[in-house]
SEFIZA-3560 file (N, C-alpha, C; in Angstrom, 3 decimals):
REM SEFIZA-3560
<numar><xx>-10.361</xx><yy>-21.815</yy><zz>15.092</zz><atom>N</atom></numar>
<numar><xx>-10.352</xx><yy>-20.434</yy><zz>13.894</zz><atom>CA</atom></numar>
<numar><xx>-10.423</xx><yy>-20.839</yy><zz>12.486</zz><atom>C</atom></numar>
<numar><xx>-10.918</xx><yy>-20.362</yy><zz>11.917</zz><atom>N</atom></numar>
<numar><xx>-11.135</xx><yy>-20.734</yy><zz>10.460</zz><atom>CA</atom></numar>
<numar><xx>-9.761</xx><yy>-20.419</yy><zz>9.797</zz><atom>C</atom></numar>
<numar><xx>-9.397</xx><yy>-21.112</yy><zz>8.715</zz><atom>N</atom></numar>
<numar><xx>-8.130</xx><yy>-21.133</yy><zz>8.089</zz><atom>CA</atom></numar>
<numar><xx>-8.793</xx><yy>-19.939</yy><zz>6.869</zz><atom>C</atom></numar>
<numar><xx>-7.873</xx><yy>-19.234</yy><zz>6.730</zz><atom>N</atom></numar>
<numar><xx>-8.065</xx><yy>-18.420</yy><zz>5.576</zz><atom>CA</atom></numar>
<numar><xx>-8.581</xx><yy>-18.757</yy><zz>4.074</zz><atom>C</atom></numar>
<numar><xx>-8.176</xx><yy>-19.932</yy><zz>4.033</zz><atom>N</atom></numar>
<numar><xx>-8.611</xx><yy>-20.274</yy><zz>2.580</zz><atom>CA</atom></numar>
<numar><xx>-9.878</xx><yy>-20.777</yy><zz>2.717</zz><atom>C</atom></numar>
<numar><xx>-10.509</xx><yy>-21.043</yy><zz>3.691</zz><atom>N</atom></numar>
<numar><xx>-11.992</xx><yy>-21.186</yy><zz>3.777</zz><atom>CA</atom></numar>
<numar><xx>-13.047</xx><yy>-20.318</yy><zz>3.812</zz><atom>C</atom></numar>
<numar><xx>-12.478</xx><yy>-18.978</yy><zz>4.002</zz><atom>N</atom></numar>
<numar><xx>-13.630</xx><yy>-17.969</yy><zz>3.836</zz><atom>CA</atom></numar>
<numar><xx>-13.079</xx><yy>-16.954</yy><zz>3.011</zz><atom>C</atom></numar>
<numar><xx>-13.723</xx><yy>-16.106</yy><zz>2.458</zz><atom>N</atom></numar>
<numar><xx>-13.290</xx><yy>-14.845</yy><zz>1.465</zz><atom>CA</atom></numar>
<numar><xx>-14.340</xx><yy>-13.716</yy><zz>1.788</zz><atom>C</atom></numar>
<numar><xx>-13.749</xx><yy>-12.309</yy><zz>1.902</zz><atom>N</atom></numar>
<numar><xx>-15.037</xx><yy>-11.396</yy><zz>1.990</zz><atom>CA</atom></numar>
<numar><xx>-15.677</xx><yy>-11.252</yy><zz>0.871</zz><atom>C</atom></numar>
<numar><xx>-16.702</xx><yy>-10.880</yy><zz>1.129</zz><atom>N</atom></numar>
<numar><xx>-17.881</xx><yy>-10.526</yy><zz>0.155</zz><atom>CA</atom></numar>
<numar><xx>-17.922</xx><yy>-9.770</yy><zz>-0.840</zz><atom>C</atom></numar>
<numar><xx>-17.176</xx><yy>-8.610</yy><zz>-0.690</zz><atom>N</atom></numar>
<numar><xx>-16.796</xx><yy>-7.784</yy><zz>-1.814</zz><atom>CA</atom></numar>
<numar><xx>-15.911</xx><yy>-8.414</yy><zz>-2.619</zz><atom>C</atom></numar>
<numar><xx>-14.722</xx><yy>-8.929</yy><zz>-2.347</zz><atom>N</atom></numar>
<numar><xx>-13.546</xx><yy>-9.534</yy><zz>-3.068</zz><atom>CA</atom></numar>
<numar><xx>-14.384</xx><yy>-10.725</yy><zz>-3.838</zz><atom>C</atom></numar>
<numar><xx>-15.264</xx><yy>-11.535</yy><zz>-3.375</zz><atom>N</atom></numar>
<numar><xx>-15.973</xx><yy>-12.634</yy><zz>-4.176</zz><atom>CA</atom></numar>
<numar><xx>-16.802</xx><yy>-12.064</yy><zz>-5.075</zz><atom>C</atom></numar>
<numar><xx>-17.632</xx><yy>-10.698</yy><zz>-5.056</zz><atom>N</atom></numar>
<numar><xx>-18.160</xx><yy>-10.257</yy><zz>-6.023</zz><atom>CA</atom></numar>
<numar><xx>-17.483</xx><yy>-9.689</yy><zz>-7.205</zz><atom>C</atom></numar>
<numar><xx>-16.370</xx><yy>-9.280</yy><zz>-6.784</zz><atom>N</atom></numar>
<numar><xx>-15.271</xx><yy>-8.814</yy><zz>-7.841</zz><atom>CA</atom></numar>
<numar><xx>-14.767</xx><yy>-10.222</yy><zz>-8.712</zz><atom>C</atom></numar>
<numar><xx>-14.214</xx><yy>-11.023</yy><zz>-7.796</zz><atom>N</atom></numar>
<numar><xx>-13.580</xx><yy>-12.098</yy><zz>-8.424</zz><atom>CA</atom></numar>
<numar><xx>-14.531</xx><yy>-13.028</yy><zz>-9.167</zz><atom>C</atom></numar>
<numar><xx>-15.834</xx><yy>-13.182</yy><zz>-8.871</zz><atom>N</atom></numar>
<numar><xx>-16.791</xx><yy>-13.955</yy><zz>-9.629</zz><atom>CA</atom></numar>
<numar><xx>-17.335</xx><yy>-13.412</yy><zz>-10.770</zz><atom>C</atom></numar>
<numar><xx>-16.642</xx><yy>-12.064</yy><zz>-11.140</zz><atom>N</atom></numar>
<numar><xx>-17.130</xx><yy>-10.954</yy><zz>-12.100</zz><atom>CA</atom></numar>
<numar><xx>-18.597</xx><yy>-10.696</yy><zz>-12.040</zz><atom>C</atom></numar>
<numar><xx>-19.461</xx><yy>-10.505</yy><zz>-10.653</zz><atom>N</atom></numar>
<numar><xx>-20.679</xx><yy>-9.665</yy><zz>-10.946</zz><atom>CA</atom></numar>
<numar><xx>-20.569</xx><yy>-8.376</yy><zz>-10.234</zz><atom>C</atom></numar>
<numar><xx>-19.204</xx><yy>-7.880</yy><zz>-10.084</zz><atom>N</atom></numar>
<numar><xx>-18.954</xx><yy>-6.601</yy><zz>-10.193</zz><atom>CA</atom></numar>
<numar><xx>-17.556</xx><yy>-5.928</yy><zz>-10.457</zz><atom>C</atom></numar>
<numar><xx>-17.444</xx><yy>-5.001</yy><zz>-11.096</zz><atom>N</atom></numar>
<numar><xx>-16.202</xx><yy>-4.771</yy><zz>-11.994</zz><atom>CA</atom></numar>
<numar><xx>-15.281</xx><yy>-4.347</yy><zz>-10.951</zz><atom>C</atom></numar>
<numar><xx>-15.724</xx><yy>-3.517</yy><zz>-9.708</zz><atom>N</atom></numar>
<numar><xx>-14.851</xx><yy>-3.163</yy><zz>-8.879</zz><atom>CA</atom></numar>
<numar><xx>-15.012</xx><yy>-3.557</yy><zz>-7.501</zz><atom>C</atom></numar>
<numar><xx>-14.132</xx><yy>-3.330</yy><zz>-6.643</zz><atom>N</atom></numar>
<numar><xx>-14.580</xx><yy>-3.215</yy><zz>-5.177</zz><atom>CA</atom></numar>
<numar><xx>-15.544</xx><yy>-2.058</yy><zz>-4.700</zz><atom>C</atom></numar>
<numar><xx>-15.103</xx><yy>-1.388</yy><zz>-5.250</zz><atom>N</atom></numar>
<numar><xx>-16.076</xx><yy>-0.026</yy><zz>-5.160</zz><atom>CA</atom></numar>
<numar><xx>-17.595</xx><yy>-0.257</yy><zz>-5.768</zz><atom>C</atom></numar>
<numar><xx>-17.721</xx><yy>-0.713</yy><zz>-6.719</zz><atom>N</atom></numar>
<numar><xx>-18.992</xx><yy>-1.064</yy><zz>-7.237</zz><atom>CA</atom></numar>
<numar><xx>-19.760</xx><yy>-2.119</yy><zz>-6.174</zz><atom>C</atom></numar>
<numar><xx>-19.104</xx><yy>-3.015</yy><zz>-5.920</zz><atom>N</atom></numar>
<numar><xx>-19.423</xx><yy>-4.163</yy><zz>-4.986</zz><atom>CA</atom></numar>
<numar><xx>-19.810</xx><yy>-3.568</yy><zz>-3.530</zz><atom>C</atom></numar>
<numar><xx>-18.842</xx><yy>-2.618</yy><zz>-2.841</zz><atom>N</atom></numar>
<numar><xx>-19.010</xx><yy>-1.944</yy><zz>-1.832</zz><atom>CA</atom></numar>
<numar><xx>-20.569</xx><yy>-1.281</yy><zz>-1.933</zz><atom>C</atom></numar>
<numar><xx>-20.709</xx><yy>-0.563</yy><zz>-2.677</zz><atom>N</atom></numar>
<numar><xx>-22.107</xx><yy>0.063</yy><zz>-3.034</zz><atom>CA</atom></numar>
<numar><xx>-23.218</xx><yy>-0.742</yy><zz>-3.244</zz><atom>C</atom></numar>
<numar><xx>-22.971</xx><yy>-1.886</yy><zz>-4.013</zz><atom>N</atom></numar>
<numar><xx>-24.136</xx><yy>-2.746</yy><zz>-3.935</zz><atom>CA</atom></numar>
<numar><xx>-24.238</xx><yy>-3.366</yy><zz>-2.728</zz><atom>C</atom></numar>
<numar><xx>-23.565</xx><yy>-3.720</yy><zz>-1.687</zz><atom>N</atom></numar>
<numar><xx>-23.911</xx><yy>-4.202</yy><zz>-0.565</zz><atom>CA</atom></numar>
<numar><xx>-24.219</xx><yy>-3.300</yy><zz>0.366</zz><atom>C</atom></numar>
<numar><xx>-23.859</xx><yy>-2.124</yy><zz>0.428</zz><atom>N</atom></numar>
<numar><xx>-24.212</xx><yy>-1.074</yy><zz>1.444</zz><atom>CA</atom></numar>
<numar><xx>-25.505</xx><yy>-0.705</yy><zz>1.210</zz><atom>C</atom></numar>
<numar><xx>-26.192</xx><yy>-0.719</yy><zz>-0.387</zz><atom>N</atom></numar>
<numar><xx>-27.433</xx><yy>-0.400</yy><zz>-0.683</zz><atom>CA</atom></numar>
<numar><xx>-28.621</xx><yy>-1.469</yy><zz>-0.309</zz><atom>C</atom></numar>
<numar><xx>-28.091</xx><yy>-2.554</yy><zz>0.303</zz><atom>N</atom></numar>
<numar><xx>-29.201</xx><yy>-3.535</yy><zz>0.710</zz><atom>CA</atom></numar>
<numar><xx>-29.399</xx><yy>-4.459</yy><zz>-0.710</zz><atom>C</atom></numar>
<numar><xx>-28.398</xx><yy>-4.530</yy><zz>-1.731</zz><atom>N</atom></numar>
<numar><xx>-28.417</xx><yy>-5.430</yy><zz>-2.820</zz><atom>CA</atom></numar>
<numar><xx>-28.106</xx><yy>-7.042</yy><zz>-2.652</zz><atom>C</atom></numar>
<numar><xx>-27.684</xx><yy>-7.477</yy><zz>-1.657</zz><atom>N</atom></numar>
<numar><xx>-27.119</xx><yy>-8.706</yy><zz>-1.368</zz><atom>CA</atom></numar>
<numar><xx>-27.882</xx><yy>-9.213</yy><zz>-0.006</zz><atom>C</atom></numar>
<numar><xx>-28.214</xx><yy>-10.572</yy><zz>-0.225</zz><atom>N</atom></numar>
<numar><xx>-28.475</xx><yy>-11.328</yy><zz>1.013</zz><atom>CA</atom></numar>
<numar><xx>-27.590</xx><yy>-12.622</yy><zz>0.958</zz><atom>C</atom></numar>
<numar><xx>-27.189</xx><yy>-13.017</yy><zz>1.970</zz><atom>N</atom></numar>
<numar><xx>-26.653</xx><yy>-14.130</yy><zz>2.462</zz><atom>CA</atom></numar>
<numar><xx>-27.168</xx><yy>-15.436</yy><zz>3.000</zz><atom>C</atom></numar>
<numar><xx>-27.700</xx><yy>-16.456</yy><zz>2.304</zz><atom>N</atom></numar>
<numar><xx>-28.306</xx><yy>-17.593</yy><zz>3.036</zz><atom>CA</atom></numar>
<numar><xx>-29.471</xx><yy>-16.483</yy><zz>3.275</zz><atom>C</atom></numar>
<numar><xx>-30.152</xx><yy>-16.007</yy><zz>2.798</zz><atom>N</atom></numar>
<numar><xx>-31.529</xx><yy>-15.250</yy><zz>2.865</zz><atom>CA</atom></numar>
<numar><xx>-31.548</xx><yy>-14.292</yy><zz>4.015</zz><atom>C</atom></numar>
<numar><xx>-30.438</xx><yy>-13.967</yy><zz>4.298</zz><atom>N</atom></numar>
<numar><xx>-30.045</xx><yy>-12.805</yy><zz>5.621</zz><atom>CA</atom></numar>
<numar><xx>-29.613</xx><yy>-11.547</yy><zz>5.043</zz><atom>C</atom></numar>
<numar><xx>-30.276</xx><yy>-10.644</yy><zz>4.947</zz><atom>N</atom></numar>
<numar><xx>-29.820</xx><yy>-9.184</yy><zz>4.432</zz><atom>CA</atom></numar>
<numar><xx>-28.406</xx><yy>-8.974</yy><zz>4.975</zz><atom>C</atom></numar>
<numar><xx>-27.525</xx><yy>-8.479</yy><zz>4.500</zz><atom>N</atom></numar>
<numar><xx>-26.314</xx><yy>-8.025</yy><zz>5.091</zz><atom>CA</atom></numar>
<numar><xx>-25.935</xx><yy>-6.517</yy><zz>4.345</zz><atom>C</atom></numar>
<numar><xx>-25.403</xx><yy>-5.603</yy><zz>5.119</zz><atom>N</atom></numar>
<numar><xx>-24.494</xx><yy>-4.395</yy><zz>4.544</zz><atom>CA</atom></numar>
<numar><xx>-23.221</xx><yy>-4.445</yy><zz>4.901</zz><atom>C</atom></numar>
<numar><xx>-22.674</xx><yy>-5.637</yy><zz>5.183</zz><atom>N</atom></numar>
<numar><xx>-21.258</xx><yy>-5.470</yy><zz>5.519</zz><atom>CA</atom></numar>
<numar><xx>-20.388</xx><yy>-6.073</yy><zz>4.246</zz><atom>C</atom></numar>
<numar><xx>-19.900</xx><yy>-5.543</yy><zz>3.864</zz><atom>N</atom></numar>
<numar><xx>-18.805</xx><yy>-5.724</yy><zz>2.367</zz><atom>CA</atom></numar>
<numar><xx>-17.906</xx><yy>-6.868</yy><zz>2.962</zz><atom>C</atom></numar>
<numar><xx>-17.258</xx><yy>-6.829</yy><zz>4.298</zz><atom>N</atom></numar>
<numar><xx>-16.541</xx><yy>-7.576</yy><zz>4.888</zz><atom>CA</atom></numar>
<numar><xx>-17.029</xx><yy>-9.035</yy><zz>5.369</zz><atom>C</atom></numar>
<numar><xx>-18.436</xx><yy>-9.312</yy><zz>5.253</zz><atom>N</atom></numar>
<numar><xx>-19.063</xx><yy>-10.550</yy><zz>5.449</zz><atom>CA</atom></numar>
<numar><xx>-18.040</xx><yy>-11.659</yy><zz>4.889</zz><atom>C</atom></numar>
<numar><xx>-17.863</xx><yy>-12.764</yy><zz>5.658</zz><atom>N</atom></numar>
<numar><xx>-17.201</xx><yy>-13.672</yy><zz>5.287</zz><atom>CA</atom></numar>
<numar><xx>-18.136</xx><yy>-14.655</yy><zz>4.573</zz><atom>C</atom></numar>
<numar><xx>-17.449</xx><yy>-15.102</yy><zz>3.489</zz><atom>N</atom></numar>
<numar><xx>-18.205</xx><yy>-16.497</yy><zz>2.557</zz><atom>CA</atom></numar>
<numar><xx>-17.807</xx><yy>-17.410</yy><zz>2.935</zz><atom>C</atom></numar>
<numar><xx>-18.408</xx><yy>-18.819</yy><zz>2.741</zz><atom>N</atom></numar>
<numar><xx>-17.883</xx><yy>-20.083</yy><zz>2.408</zz><atom>CA</atom></numar>
<numar><xx>-18.264</xx><yy>-20.934</yy><zz>1.360</zz><atom>C</atom></numar>
<numar><xx>-17.899</xx><yy>-21.707</yy><zz>1.042</zz><atom>N</atom></numar>
<numar><xx>-18.412</xx><yy>-22.620</yy><zz>-0.048</zz><atom>CA</atom></numar>
<numar><xx>-19.471</xx><yy>-23.305</yy><zz>0.494</zz><atom>C</atom></numar>
<numar><xx>-20.920</xx><yy>-23.095</yy><zz>-0.178</zz><atom>N</atom></numar>
<numar><xx>-22.102</xx><yy>-23.469</yy><zz>0.340</zz><atom>CA</atom></numar>
<numar><xx>-23.120</xx><yy>-22.476</yy><zz>0.580</zz><atom>C</atom></numar>
<numar><xx>-22.504</xx><yy>-21.584</yy><zz>0.817</zz><atom>N</atom></numar>
<numar><xx>-23.301</xx><yy>-20.066</yy><zz>1.088</zz><atom>CA</atom></numar>
<numar><xx>-24.407</xx><yy>-19.914</yy><zz>-0.283</zz><atom>C</atom></numar>
<numar><xx>-25.395</xx><yy>-19.172</yy><zz>0.170</zz><atom>N</atom></numar>
<numar><xx>-26.341</xx><yy>-18.903</yy><zz>-1.399</zz><atom>CA</atom></numar>
<numar><xx>-26.312</xx><yy>-17.384</yy><zz>-1.096</zz><atom>C</atom></numar>
<numar><xx>-26.244</xx><yy>-16.801</yy><zz>-2.110</zz><atom>N</atom></numar>
<numar><xx>-26.482</xx><yy>-15.343</yy><zz>-2.282</zz><atom>CA</atom></numar>
<numar><xx>-27.542</xx><yy>-14.820</yy><zz>-3.176</zz><atom>C</atom></numar>
<numar><xx>-27.986</xx><yy>-13.832</yy><zz>-2.920</zz><atom>N</atom></numar>
<numar><xx>-29.305</xx><yy>-13.554</yy><zz>-3.540</zz><atom>CA</atom></numar>
<numar><xx>-28.710</xx><yy>-11.763</yy><zz>-4.190</zz><atom>C</atom></numar>
<numar><xx>-28.402</xx><yy>-11.645</yy><zz>-5.413</zz><atom>N</atom></numar>
<numar><xx>-27.890</xx><yy>-10.384</yy><zz>-5.849</zz><atom>CA</atom></numar>
<numar><xx>-29.116</xx><yy>-9.678</yy><zz>-6.564</zz><atom>C</atom></numar>
<numar><xx>-29.135</xx><yy>-8.275</yy><zz>-6.213</zz><atom>N</atom></numar>
<numar><xx>-29.974</xx><yy>-7.391</yy><zz>-6.877</zz><atom>CA</atom></numar>
<numar><xx>-29.131</xx><yy>-6.528</yy><zz>-7.803</zz><atom>C</atom></numar>
<numar><xx>-29.102</xx><yy>-7.059</yy><zz>-9.273</zz><atom>N</atom></numar>
<numar><xx>-28.188</xx><yy>-6.402</yy><zz>-9.770</zz><atom>CA</atom></numar>
<numar><xx>-28.839</xx><yy>-5.706</yy><zz>-11.065</zz><atom>C</atom></numar>
<numar><xx>-28.240</xx><yy>-4.923</yy><zz>-11.531</zz><atom>N</atom></numar>
<numar><xx>-28.941</xx><yy>-3.895</yy><zz>-12.723</zz><atom>CA</atom></numar>
<numar><xx>-29.412</xx><yy>-4.891</yy><zz>-13.817</zz><atom>C</atom></numar>
<numar><xx>-28.991</xx><yy>-5.936</yy><zz>-14.193</zz><atom>N</atom></numar>
<numar><xx>-29.584</xx><yy>-6.783</yy><zz>-15.039</zz><atom>CA</atom></numar>
<numar><xx>-30.853</xx><yy>-7.684</yy><zz>-14.701</zz><atom>C</atom></numar>
<numar><xx>-31.066</xx><yy>-7.707</yy><zz>-13.269</zz><atom>N</atom></numar>
<numar><xx>-32.038</xx><yy>-8.299</yy><zz>-12.743</zz><atom>CA</atom></numar>
<numar><xx>-31.457</xx><yy>-9.077</yy><zz>-11.402</zz><atom>C</atom></numar>
<numar><xx>-32.333</xx><yy>-9.724</yy><zz>-10.683</zz><atom>N</atom></numar>
<numar><xx>-32.199</xx><yy>-10.839</yy><zz>-9.621</zz><atom>CA</atom></numar>
<numar><xx>-31.285</xx><yy>-12.148</yy><zz>-9.797</zz><atom>C</atom></numar>
<numar><xx>-30.372</xx><yy>-12.348</yy><zz>-9.291</zz><atom>N</atom></numar>
<numar><xx>-29.601</xx><yy>-13.853</yy><zz>-9.367</zz><atom>CA</atom></numar>
<numar><xx>-29.649</xx><yy>-14.374</yy><zz>-8.067</zz><atom>C</atom></numar>
<numar><xx>-29.833</xx><yy>-15.603</yy><zz>-7.831</zz><atom>N</atom></numar>
<numar><xx>-29.535</xx><yy>-16.365</yy><zz>-6.741</zz><atom>CA</atom></numar>
<numar><xx>-28.451</xx><yy>-17.687</yy><zz>-7.287</zz><atom>C</atom></numar>
<numar><xx>-27.611</xx><yy>-17.232</yy><zz>-6.437</zz><atom>N</atom></numar>
<numar><xx>-26.098</xx><yy>-18.368</yy><zz>-6.784</zz><atom>CA</atom></numar>
<numar><xx>-25.689</xx><yy>-18.737</yy><zz>-5.576</zz><atom>C</atom></numar>
<numar><xx>-25.416</xx><yy>-20.178</yy><zz>-5.824</zz><atom>N</atom></numar>
<numar><xx>-24.640</xx><yy>-20.885</yy><zz>-4.552</zz><atom>CA</atom></numar>
<numar><xx>-23.050</xx><yy>-21.011</yy><zz>-4.826</zz><atom>C</atom></numar>
<numar><xx>-22.307</xx><yy>-20.711</yy><zz>-3.601</zz><atom>N</atom></numar>
<numar><xx>-21.061</xx><yy>-20.720</yy><zz>-3.838</zz><atom>CA</atom></numar>
<numar><xx>-20.558</xx><yy>-21.945</yy><zz>-3.588</zz><atom>C</atom></numar>
<numar><xx>-19.632</xx><yy>-22.130</yy><zz>-4.862</zz><atom>N</atom></numar>
<numar><xx>-19.109</xx><yy>-23.497</yy><zz>-4.996</zz><atom>CA</atom></numar>
<numar><xx>-17.486</xx><yy>-23.714</yy><zz>-4.469</zz><atom>C</atom></numar>
<numar><xx>-16.824</xx><yy>-22.400</yy><zz>-4.834</zz><atom>N</atom></numar>
<numar><xx>-15.411</xx><yy>-22.244</yy><zz>-4.258</zz><atom>CA</atom></numar>
<numar><xx>-15.047</xx><yy>-20.891</yy><zz>-4.066</zz><atom>C</atom></numar>
<numar><xx>-14.026</xx><yy>-20.717</yy><zz>-3.467</zz><atom>N</atom></numar>
<numar><xx>-13.335</xx><yy>-19.581</yy><zz>-3.199</zz><atom>CA</atom></numar>
<numar><xx>-12.390</xx><yy>-18.905</yy><zz>-4.124</zz><atom>C</atom></numar>
<numar><xx>-12.402</xx><yy>-18.132</yy><zz>-5.151</zz><atom>N</atom></numar>
<numar><xx>-11.189</xx><yy>-17.818</yy><zz>-6.203</zz><atom>CA</atom></numar>
<numar><xx>-10.311</xx><yy>-17.057</yy><zz>-5.320</zz><atom>C</atom></numar>
<numar><xx>-9.146</xx><yy>-17.356</yy><zz>-5.975</zz><atom>N</atom></numar>
<numar><xx>-7.984</xx><yy>-16.397</yy><zz>-5.463</zz><atom>CA</atom></numar>
<numar><xx>-7.782</xx><yy>-15.338</yy><zz>-5.871</zz><atom>C</atom></numar>
<numar><xx>-8.234</xx><yy>-14.846</yy><zz>-7.139</zz><atom>N</atom></numar>
<numar><xx>-7.906</xx><yy>-13.955</yy><zz>-7.859</zz><atom>CA</atom></numar>
<numar><xx>-9.129</xx><yy>-13.651</yy><zz>-8.923</zz><atom>C</atom></numar>
<numar><xx>-9.305</xx><yy>-12.597</yy><zz>-9.560</zz><atom>N</atom></numar>
<numar><xx>-10.253</xx><yy>-12.268</yy><zz>-10.508</zz><atom>CA</atom></numar>
<numar><xx>-9.512</xx><yy>-12.854</yy><zz>-11.889</zz><atom>C</atom></numar>
<numar><xx>-10.373</xx><yy>-13.855</yy><zz>-12.520</zz><atom>N</atom></numar>
<numar><xx>-9.856</xx><yy>-14.827</yy><zz>-13.686</zz><atom>CA</atom></numar>
<numar><xx>-11.038</xx><yy>-14.310</yy><zz>-14.962</zz><atom>C</atom></numar>
<numar><xx>-11.022</xx><yy>-15.069</yy><zz>-15.873</zz><atom>N</atom></numar>
<numar><xx>-11.764</xx><yy>-14.842</yy><zz>-17.103</zz><atom>CA</atom></numar>
<numar><xx>-13.260</xx><yy>-15.343</yy><zz>-16.533</zz><atom>C</atom></numar>
<numar><xx>-13.859</xx><yy>-14.842</yy><zz>-17.613</zz><atom>N</atom></numar>
<numar><xx>-15.462</xx><yy>-15.211</yy><zz>-17.127</zz><atom>CA</atom></numar>
<numar><xx>-15.949</xx><yy>-16.636</yy><zz>-17.035</zz><atom>C</atom></numar>
<numar><xx>-15.282</xx><yy>-17.612</yy><zz>-17.998</zz><atom>N</atom></numar>
<numar><xx>-15.204</xx><yy>-18.690</yy><zz>-17.858</zz><atom>CA</atom></numar>
<numar><xx>-14.894</xx><yy>-19.489</yy><zz>-16.484</zz><atom>C</atom></numar>
<numar><xx>-13.689</xx><yy>-19.084</yy><zz>-16.177</zz><atom>N</atom></numar>
<numar><xx>-12.949</xx><yy>-19.471</yy><zz>-14.939</zz><atom>CA</atom></numar>
<numar><xx>-13.663</xx><yy>-19.232</yy><zz>-13.544</zz><atom>C</atom></numar>
<numar><xx>-14.448</xx><yy>-17.595</yy><zz>-13.861</zz><atom>N</atom></numar>
<numar><xx>-15.062</xx><yy>-17.276</yy><zz>-12.405</zz><atom>CA</atom></numar>
<numar><xx>-16.301</xx><yy>-18.077</yy><zz>-12.483</zz><atom>C</atom></numar>
<numar><xx>-17.020</xx><yy>-18.445</yy><zz>-13.846</zz><atom>N</atom></numar>
<numar><xx>-18.279</xx><yy>-19.370</yy><zz>-13.564</zz><atom>CA</atom></numar>
<numar><xx>-18.188</xx><yy>-20.592</yy><zz>-12.653</zz><atom>C</atom></numar>
<numar><xx>-16.871</xx><yy>-21.007</yy><zz>-12.718</zz><atom>N</atom></numar>
<numar><xx>-16.563</xx><yy>-22.521</yy><zz>-12.027</zz><atom>CA</atom></numar>
<numar><xx>-17.021</xx><yy>-22.357</yy><zz>-10.392</zz><atom>C</atom></numar>
<numar><xx>-16.814</xx><yy>-21.176</yy><zz>-9.995</zz><atom>N</atom></numar>
<numar><xx>-16.897</xx><yy>-20.854</yy><zz>-8.459</zz><atom>CA</atom></numar>
<numar><xx>-18.395</xx><yy>-20.650</yy><zz>-7.809</zz><atom>C</atom></numar>
<numar><xx>-19.171</xx><yy>-20.566</yy><zz>-8.764</zz><atom>N</atom></numar>
<numar><xx>-20.716</xx><yy>-20.500</yy><zz>-8.298</zz><atom>CA</atom></numar>
<numar><xx>-21.560</xx><yy>-21.289</yy><zz>-9.418</zz><atom>C</atom></numar>
<numar><xx>-22.886</xx><yy>-21.539</yy><zz>-9.024</zz><atom>N</atom></numar>
<numar><xx>-23.896</xx><yy>-22.114</yy><zz>-9.889</zz><atom>CA</atom></numar>
<numar><xx>-25.332</xx><yy>-21.062</yy><zz>-9.744</zz><atom>C</atom></numar>
<numar><xx>-25.936</xx><yy>-20.920</yy><zz>-10.863</zz><atom>N</atom></numar>
<numar><xx>-27.300</xx><yy>-20.092</yy><zz>-10.529</zz><atom>CA</atom></numar>
<numar><xx>-28.154</xx><yy>-21.281</yy><zz>-9.814</zz><atom>C</atom></numar>
<numar><xx>-28.988</xx><yy>-20.760</yy><zz>-9.172</zz><atom>N</atom></numar>
<numar><xx>-29.995</xx><yy>-21.328</yy><zz>-8.744</zz><atom>CA</atom></numar>
<numar><xx>-31.389</xx><yy>-20.790</yy><zz>-9.495</zz><atom>C</atom></numar>
<numar><xx>-32.547</xx><yy>-21.822</yy><zz>-9.637</zz><atom>N</atom></numar>
<numar><xx>-33.786</xx><yy>-21.194</yy><zz>-10.044</zz><atom>CA</atom></numar>
<numar><xx>-34.353</xx><yy>-20.340</yy><zz>-9.338</zz><atom>C</atom></numar>
//
């Protein structure tokens, strides 16, 4: 069984990494089909993320592709949140 520190719910990651302001907004984004994990569409806000996963996000500001580098324990400042992912071209 996986350790809890090795996985994080998708909706929590979107909030903690500051892609969404609240979990309700993250839930809506996921349920509308605006998120892919490793190129696979998901409609599950409880999907498990691990370091190394690649997210494709259809955000209001445009599409972003990011690699998950780590899993934050809470929502922090923007510079701290950016340490947990890197944008891919």
